[in-house]
C-alpha positions in Angstrom: -41.3 -43.1 77.8 -44.4 -41.9 75.6 -45.8 -38.7 74.3 -49.1 -37.7 76.0 -51.3 -35.6 73.8 -54.0 -32.8 74.6 -56.4 -31.7 71.8 -59.8 -30.2 71.4 -63.0 -32.2 70.8 -65.1 -30.0 69.4 -64.8 -26.8 67.1 -61.9 -25.2 68.9 -61.9 -22.7 71.7 -62.2 -25.2 74.1 -59.6 -23.9 76.6 -56.9 -26.1 75.7 -54.3 -23.3 76.5 -55.3 -23.3 80.3 -55.0 -27.2 80.8 -51.7 -27.3 79.2 -50.6 -24.4 81.5 -52.0 -26.3 84.7 -50.4 -29.8 83.2 -47.1 -28.1 82.5 -45.1 -28.8 85.7 -45.6 -32.6 85.0 -43.6 -32.4 81.9 -40.2 -31.6 80.5 -41.4 -30.6 77.0 -44.5 -29.0 75.8 -44.8 -29.3 71.7 -47.1 -27.5 69.4 -47.7 -30.2 66.5 -50.1 -28.1 64.0 -52.0 -25.0 63.4 -50.5 -21.4 63.4 -51.6 -18.0 64.4 -55.3 -19.0 63.8 -54.9 -20.5 67.0 -55.8 -18.6 70.4 -54.9 -20.3 73.5 -55.9 -18.1 76.5 -54.0 -18.6 79.8 -55.1 -16.6 83.1 -53.1 -16.4 86.4 -52.1 -13.9 89.1 -54.7 -11.9 87.6 -53.1 -11.3 84.1 -54.7 -12.6 80.9 -52.4 -14.1 78.1 -53.2 -15.1 74.8 -50.9 -17.1 72.7 -51.1 -18.0 69.2 -48.0 -19.8 67.8 -45.9 -20.2 71.0 -46.8 -23.4 73.3 -48.9 -22.8 76.4 -46.1 -24.2 78.8 -43.9 -20.8 78.1 -44.6 -19.3 81.6 -43.0 -22.4 83.3 -39.3 -22.4 84.0 -37.3 -25.6 83.3 -39.6 -26.6 80.8 -39.0 -26.7 77.0 -41.7 -25.4 74.4 -41.2 -26.9 70.9 -43.0 -25.4 67.9 -43.4 -28.5 65.7 -43.1 -29.2 62.0 -46.6 -29.4 61.7 -47.2 -25.7 62.8 -47.1 -22.7 60.4 -45.2 -19.5 61.7 -46.1 -15.9 60.7 -42.8 -14.1 61.8 -44.9 -10.8 62.3 -47.3 -12.4 64.6 -44.7 -14.5 66.2 -42.7 -11.3 66.8 -45.5 -9.6 68.5 -46.3 -12.6 70.7 -42.7 -12.3 72.0 -43.2 -8.5 72.7 -46.0 -9.2 74.8 -44.1 -11.8 76.7 -41.1 -9.2 77.4 -42.4 -7.7 80.5 -42.4 -11.3 82.3 -38.7 -11.8 81.9 -39.0 -15.2 80.3 -35.5 -16.6 78.7 -37.0 -17.1 75.3 -33.7 -18.2 73.9 -33.4 -21.1 76.7 -37.2 -22.2 76.6 -38.4 -22.1 73.0 -37.2 -24.4 70.1 -38.3 -24.2 66.7 -38.5 -27.1 64.2 -36.6 -26.5 61.1 -39.2 -27.9 59.1 -42.1 -25.8 60.2 -43.2 -23.7 57.4 -43.4 -19.8 57.0 -46.4 -17.7 56.4 -45.5 -15.0 53.8 -47.3 -11.9 53.6 -48.4 -12.9 50.0 -50.0 -15.9 51.8 -52.2 -13.5 53.8 -53.1 -11.5 50.8 -54.2 -14.9 48.8 -56.3 -15.6 51.9 -58.0 -12.5 51.9 -58.7 -12.7 48.1 -59.8 -15.7 47.9 -62.2 -15.5 51.0 -63.6 -12.2 49.4 -64.3 -14.0 46.1 -66.4 -16.7 47.7 -69.0 -14.0 48.7 -71.9 -15.8 50.6 -69.9 -19.2 50.3 -67.3 -18.0 52.7 -65.5 -20.7 54.9 -65.0 -18.3 57.7 -61.5 -18.1 57.4 -59.4 -16.1 60.0 -57.5 -14.6 57.2 -54.1 -15.3 58.6 -52.8 -17.0 55.4 -53.0 -20.4 57.0 -54.6 -22.0 53.9 -52.4 -20.9 51.3 -49.4 -21.8 53.3 -50.6 -25.3 54.0 -51.4 -25.2 50.2 -47.9 -24.5 49.2 -46.5 -27.0 51.6 -48.3 -29.8 50.0 -47.6 -28.2 46.6 -43.8 -28.7 47.5 -43.3 -24.8 47.2 -43.1 -23.9 50.7 -40.5 -21.9 52.7 -39.6 -23.4 56.1 -37.7 -22.2 59.0 -34.6 -24.1 58.1 -34.4 -22.0 54.8 -33.8 -18.8 56.6 -30.2 -19.9 57.5 -29.6 -20.9 53.8 -27.4 -18.5 51.5 -30.3 -19.2 49.0 -33.2 -17.9 51.3 -33.9 -14.7 49.5 -33.8 -16.4 45.9 -36.5 -18.8 47.4 -38.4 -16.1 48.8 -38.8 -14.2 45.8 -39.7 -17.1 43.7 -42.4 -18.1 45.8 -43.7 -14.3 45.9 -43.6 -14.2 42.3 -45.8 -17.2 42.0 -48.3 -15.5 44.5 -48.3 -12.2 42.4 -49.4 -14.4 39.4 -52.1 -15.9 41.2 -53.5 -12.6 42.8 -54.0 -11.2 39.3 -56.7 -13.6 38.8 -58.7 -11.7 41.7 -60.1 -8.8 39.8 -60.3 -5.7 41.7 -58.3 -7.0 44.6 -56.1 -4.0 45.7 -52.7 -4.5 48.0 -49.4 -3.0 48.7 -47.0 -6.0 49.3 -44.1 -3.9 49.9 -45.7 -2.4 53.0 -46.0 -5.9 54.4 -42.8 -7.2 53.8 -40.6 -4.6 55.9 -42.0 -6.1 59.2 -42.1 -9.6 57.9 -38.2 -9.5 57.4 -37.9 -8.1 60.7 -39.5 -11.1 62.1 -37.4 -13.2 60.1 -34.2 -11.8 62.1 -35.9 -12.5 65.2 -36.4 -16.4 64.3 -32.7 -16.4 63.3 -31.7 -15.6 66.8 -33.6 -18.7 68.2 -32.6 -22.1 68.5 -33.8 -24.4 65.3 -33.7 -28.1 65.4 -34.5 -31.2 63.7 -37.5 -31.7 65.9 -38.0 -35.4 65.1 -34.5 -36.1 66.5 -34.7 -33.7 69.4 -37.8 -35.4 70.7 -36.8 -39.1 69.9 -33.5 -38.2 72.1 -35.5 -36.6 74.8 -37.6 -39.8 74.9 -34.7 -42.1 75.1 -33.4 -39.7 77.9 -36.7 -40.3 79.9 -38.0 -36.9 79.3 -41.8 -36.4 79.7 -43.5 -34.7 76.7 -46.8 -33.3 76.2 -47.9 -32.6 72.5 -50.5 -29.5 72.4 -52.9 -29.2 69.6 -54.9 -26.3 68.2 -58.4 -25.5 66.9 -60.3 -28.7 67.5 -61.3 -32.2 66.2 -64.3 -31.2 64.1 -62.0 -28.8 62.3 -59.7 -31.5 61.2 -59.1 -31.2 57.5 -60.0 -35.1 57.0 -62.5 -35.8 59.8 -64.2 -32.4 60.3 -67.1 -30.7 58.9 -65.7 -30.3 55.5 -65.1 -27.9 53.8 -65.5 -25.6 57.0 -62.5 -26.8 58.4 -58.8 -25.7 59.0 -56.1 -26.8 56.8 -54.2 -29.4 59.2 -54.8 -32.6 60.9 -55.9 -31.4 64.6 -56.4 -35.0 65.8 -54.3 -37.3 67.6 -52.7 -38.6 64.4 -51.5 -35.0 63.5 -49.2 -35.5 66.5 -47.2 -38.1 64.6 -46.9 -36.1 61.3 -46.6 -32.9 63.3 -43.6 -33.6 65.5 -42.2 -36.9 63.8 -43.5 -39.3 66.7 -44.0 -42.7 65.9 -47.8 -44.1 66.5 -46.3 -46.4 69.2 -44.8 -43.6 71.1 -48.3 -42.0 71.7 -49.4 -42.4 75.3 -52.4 -40.9 77.5 -54.9 -38.5 75.1 -56.6 -36.0 76.9 -59.6 -34.6 75.1 -60.8 -31.2 76.2 -64.4 -30.0 75.7 -66.7 -27.2 77.0 -69.6 -28.2 79.2 -71.8 -26.7 76.3 -70.8 -26.1 72.6 -69.3 -23.2 70.2 -68.2 -22.6 66.8 -66.7 -19.7 65.1 -67.3 -18.9 61.5 -69.5 -20.6 58.8 -70.4 -24.6 58.8 -72.7 -26.9 60.3 -73.7 -26.7 64.0 -76.5 -29.1 64.9 -77.1 -28.0 68.4 -76.8 -24.1 67.7 -79.3 -21.9 69.8 -80.4 -19.1 67.9 -82.5 -17.8 70.8 -82.1 -16.0 73.8 -80.7 -19.2 75.6 -77.9 -19.1 72.8 -77.2 -15.4 73.8 -77.1 -16.0 77.5 -74.5 -18.6 77.1 -72.4 -16.3 74.7 -72.7 -13.4 77.3 -71.8 -15.7 80.5 -69.1 -17.2 78.7 -67.5 -14.1 77.0 -67.5 -16.3 73.9 -65.9 -13.8 71.5 -62.9 -15.4 69.4 -59.3 -14.7 71.2 -57.7 -14.4 67.7 -60.4 -12.6 65.7 -62.6 -11.1 68.1 -65.7 -12.5 66.4 -68.8 -13.7 68.1 -68.9 -17.4 68.6 -72.3 -19.4 67.9 -73.3 -21.0 71.0 -75.5 -24.3 71.4 -75.8 -27.3 74.0 -73.4 -30.2 74.1 -73.5 -32.5 71.1 -72.8 -36.0 72.1 -72.9 -37.7 69.0 -70.1 -35.5 67.6 -68.2 -35.9 71.0 -68.4 -39.5 70.7 -67.0 -39.4 67.2 -64.2 -37.2 68.4 -63.4 -39.5 71.3 -63.4 -42.5 68.5 -61.1 -40.7 66.2 -58.6 -39.4 68.8 -58.5 -42.5 71.2 -59.2 -40.4 74.0 -58.2 -41.9 77.5 -59.4 -38.9 79.8 -61.6 -36.0 79.3 -61.5 -32.3 80.8 -64.7 -30.4 80.9 -64.2 -26.8 80.7 -66.4 -23.8 81.5 -68.7 -25.5 83.6 -69.5 -22.1 85.7 -70.8 -20.5 82.4 -73.9 -22.7 83.1 -74.3 -21.7 86.8 -77.6 -19.8 86.1 -79.3 -22.3 84.2 -82.1 -24.3 85.9 -81.8 -26.8 83.2 -79.2 -28.1 80.8 -79.6 -29.9 77.7 -77.7 -32.4 75.7 -78.2 -33.7 72.1 -78.0 -37.5 72.3 -79.1 -38.2 68.8 -80.0 -36.9 65.4 -83.2 -37.0 63.6 -82.4 -36.8 59.9 -85.2 -37.4 57.2 -87.3 -38.9 60.0 -84.5 -41.4 61.1 -82.8 -41.1 64.4 -79.2 -41.9 64.5 -76.5 -41.4 67.3 -73.4 -41.2 65.1 -72.0 -38.3 63.0 -72.9 -38.9 59.2 -70.9 -37.9 56.1 -72.8 -35.0 55.4 -74.0 -32.6 58.1 -74.0 -29.5 55.9 -76.4 -30.3 53.3 -79.3 -32.0 55.4 -81.5 -30.9 58.0 -80.6 -32.2 61.4 -83.0 -32.1 64.6 -81.3 -32.5 67.6 -83.0 -35.0 70.1 -82.6 -33.6 73.6 -82.2 -34.9 77.1 -83.0 -32.5 79.9 -80.4 -32.6 82.9 -81.1 -30.5 86.2 -78.6 -27.5 86.4 -76.9 -26.6 89.7 -78.0 -23.2 89.9 -75.3 -22.0 91.9 -71.8 -20.0 91.5 -68.9 -22.7 91.0 -66.1 -20.3 90.6 -65.0 -20.2 94.3 -64.8 -24.2 94.5 -61.4 -25.4 95.4 -62.3 -29.2 95.6 -64.5 -31.2 93.3 -65.7 -33.3 96.5 -67.5 -29.8 97.5 -69.3 -29.2 94.2 -73.1 -29.2 94.2 -74.6 -32.7 93.4 -76.1 -31.5 90.2 -72.6 -30.8 88.8 -71.4 -34.3 90.0 -74.5 -35.9 88.2 -73.9 -34.0 85.0 -70.2 -35.4 85.1 -71.7 -38.9 85.6 -74.3 -38.6 83.0 -71.5 -37.7 80.3 -69.4 -40.0 81.5 -71.9 -42.8 81.0 -72.6 -41.6 77.4 -69.0 -40.9 76.4 -67.4 -44.1 78.2 -64.3 -42.0 79.1 -63.5 -40.6 82.5 -63.8 -37.1 83.2 -60.5 -36.4 85.4 -60.7 -32.3 85.3 -63.5 -30.0 85.8 -62.6 -26.3 85.1 -64.7 -23.7 87.1 -63.1 -20.5 85.9 -60.3 -19.0 83.7 -57.8 -18.7 86.2 -55.5 -21.7 86.6 -56.3 -22.4 90.2 -59.8 -22.8 89.2 -59.3 -26.4 88.0 -60.6 -29.4 89.9 -59.2 -32.9 89.8 -62.4 -35.4 90.1 -60.3 -38.2 91.2 
């Protein structure tokens, strides 16, 4: 058996949570491999909308294990709130949820450092969600971090106090930044007690044994490829590897054990926060996409920047991830457009290129567009791709020709039933 991977190909918010939820019945284990509470995976079914931040998106299915991998960073406060929101649905959390002992913890002082650092940047802010993600990953690579496994050790309080003392020293460098750490620590310690009551495992061994037993595993990514710390639009990126390779380091899975890679993308494109966005529309069309798509961050509530699809960036993401199939999300958002546009190349300093260059932040990029006829009708009631308007089928064919990967799934609404298989 091999581990299938599902991840985003744009700047996050592609709709990964919905597709994981739809695919979960085919799997025995859903495993998150990176990111933290800066992610917001939205699921909708039976008239109820759910937003998950740390817990994998398969949690609503019985007989499926949901594993939070070592590459994830966990805020006990956010985690506890997630569990409280799940309480009305009678989910047996202790049976369905498993934590990696090697997953790192976000401390209250990590969140303070995040806020202080972003405030100090002024107009050069990178658009952090202020969830403490960056400082936590910095402590991880700096070999100072606290992990889930540490909460079961008799030395946990000493380790916590030592790390907080270090953070307080760092906060002194941010002149005028005021905070009340003691106020934040009470809820955090309550969250730690919740974590202690859940099953913590050596996830690399756990998953290896599952594969040997013939179990089917789906690795769930957060954010998107263009936010990857190595391959995204640096420095306006997240602090982890959001690409397929992150599955190996975030779960302890060997590269030879990677199976299908499912790339998720919107029929258009969005971005939250600062950073380059070549196809951004700063006009009424961009605003129409935002309103039709309800493009506001599920974690931060911030308005998302909107634009047409960017094929050079998509081809880059497909290459980096080794994508084997695609899922196109939010097709219904374009129902009212007579014409849809796609960026096929960039013009930079008079030169046309069809690939993503090293620096798209410090240069002026002119998108080169191709126009595609829109379908001009409501897709949300569709139950079969065969019944879709020909213009939608033509758009799918157009994208497949450019991207050279099959689009196997088309989403026409937020509910899990509004998901069409193209083959």
